[in-house]
C-alpha positions in Angstrom: -0.1 -0.1 0.2 1.5 3.6 -1.2 1.6 6.2 1.5 -1.3 7.8 -0.5 -3.3 5.1 0.0 -3.1 4.6 3.5 -3.3 8.2 4.3 -6.8 8.4 2.5 -7.7 4.7 4.1 -7.1 6.5 7.4 -8.5 9.6 6.4 -12.0 7.8 5.2 -11.9 5.9 8.8 -12.0 8.5 10.5 -14.4 10.9 8.6 -16.8 7.3 9.1 -15.9 7.4 13.0 -17.5 11.2 13.1 -20.7 9.8 11.1 -23.5 9.5 13.8 -26.4 7.5 13.3 -28.7 10.2 15.4 -28.4 13.6 15.6 -27.1 15.0 18.8 -29.0 17.8 20.2 -27.6 19.6 23.4 -29.5 19.1 26.5 -28.2 19.3 30.3 -30.5 17.0 32.9 -29.4 14.6 35.5 -28.6 11.1 35.1 -28.5 8.6 37.9 -26.5 5.6 37.8 -28.6 2.2 38.8 -25.9 0.5 40.0 -25.0 1.5 43.7 -21.2 1.5 43.8 -21.6 3.7 40.3 -24.3 6.0 42.1 -21.7 6.3 44.8 -18.7 6.9 43.0 -20.0 9.4 40.1 -21.0 11.8 42.9 -23.0 14.1 40.2 -23.6 13.2 36.9 -25.5 15.6 33.9 -25.8 15.2 30.3 -23.6 18.0 27.9 -25.8 16.4 24.8 -28.5 13.9 23.8 -29.3 11.6 20.9 -31.7 8.9 20.6 -28.3 6.9 19.9 -26.3 7.8 23.4 -25.1 11.0 25.3 -22.7 12.5 26.4 -22.0 12.8 30.4 -20.2 15.0 32.6 -18.9 13.1 36.3 -15.9 12.9 37.7 -15.9 8.8 37.9 -13.9 7.4 35.6 -14.6 4.8 33.5 -13.1 2.3 31.1 -14.1 2.3 27.3 -16.5 -1.2 26.9 -17.6 -1.0 30.0 -21.5 -1.6 30.6 -23.8 1.2 32.8 -27.4 1.1 33.8 -28.9 5.0 33.9 -32.1 6.8 34.6 -32.6 10.1 33.9 -36.1 11.6 33.3 -36.1 14.4 30.3 -38.8 16.3 29.2 -40.6 14.6 31.6 -40.2 11.3 29.9 -38.2 8.8 32.4 -36.1 6.9 30.8 -34.2 3.5 32.3 -31.4 2.7 29.6 -28.5 0.6 29.6 -25.5 1.9 28.0 -21.9 1.0 27.1 -19.1 3.7 27.0 -17.8 4.5 23.8 -15.0 7.1 24.7 -13.6 9.0 27.9 -11.9 12.3 27.9 -10.4 12.5 31.3 -9.0 16.0 30.7 -12.9 17.0 30.6 -14.8 14.4 32.6 -17.2 13.8 30.2 -17.9 9.9 28.4 -19.7 9.0 26.0 -22.5 6.4 26.2 -23.9 4.5 23.4 -27.7 2.8 24.5 -27.9 -0.6 23.9 -30.8 -3.0 24.3 -33.4 0.1 23.8 -37.2 -1.4 23.6 -38.9 0.2 20.4 -41.3 2.2 22.7 -38.3 3.9 24.3 -36.4 4.5 21.0 -39.6 6.4 20.1 -39.7 8.6 23.1 -36.0 9.4 23.1 -36.7 10.5 19.2 -39.5 12.5 20.4 -37.2 14.2 23.4 -34.7 14.8 21.1 -37.0 16.6 18.6 -38.3 18.9 21.4 -35.1 20.3 21.7 -34.6 21.4 18.5 -37.7 23.9 18.9 
């Protein structure tokens, strides 16, 4: 593979990694961890942005990429109990990215409705 081909492949991979399946909106609300140990260690967690596929959380607790979390949150009057996987960690910003997994069809519809309400 030539250098240009390798660079093109890398740039394509980066561009693909930045594509999101769901639109994100800025949304700030408290998030609670269902696991008692996580709740005690997190101190306080709140969202920075939200999509139907996940959210960015500000928390002082450190997590490893790939860790599973269970979250409770109330957004625009809608209560959610969701499972997620830590997709990325930014220690310097005390922020983590959570990708929702195993979301029911009904919760997916509610998440999309909540995200749309932030765009108005």
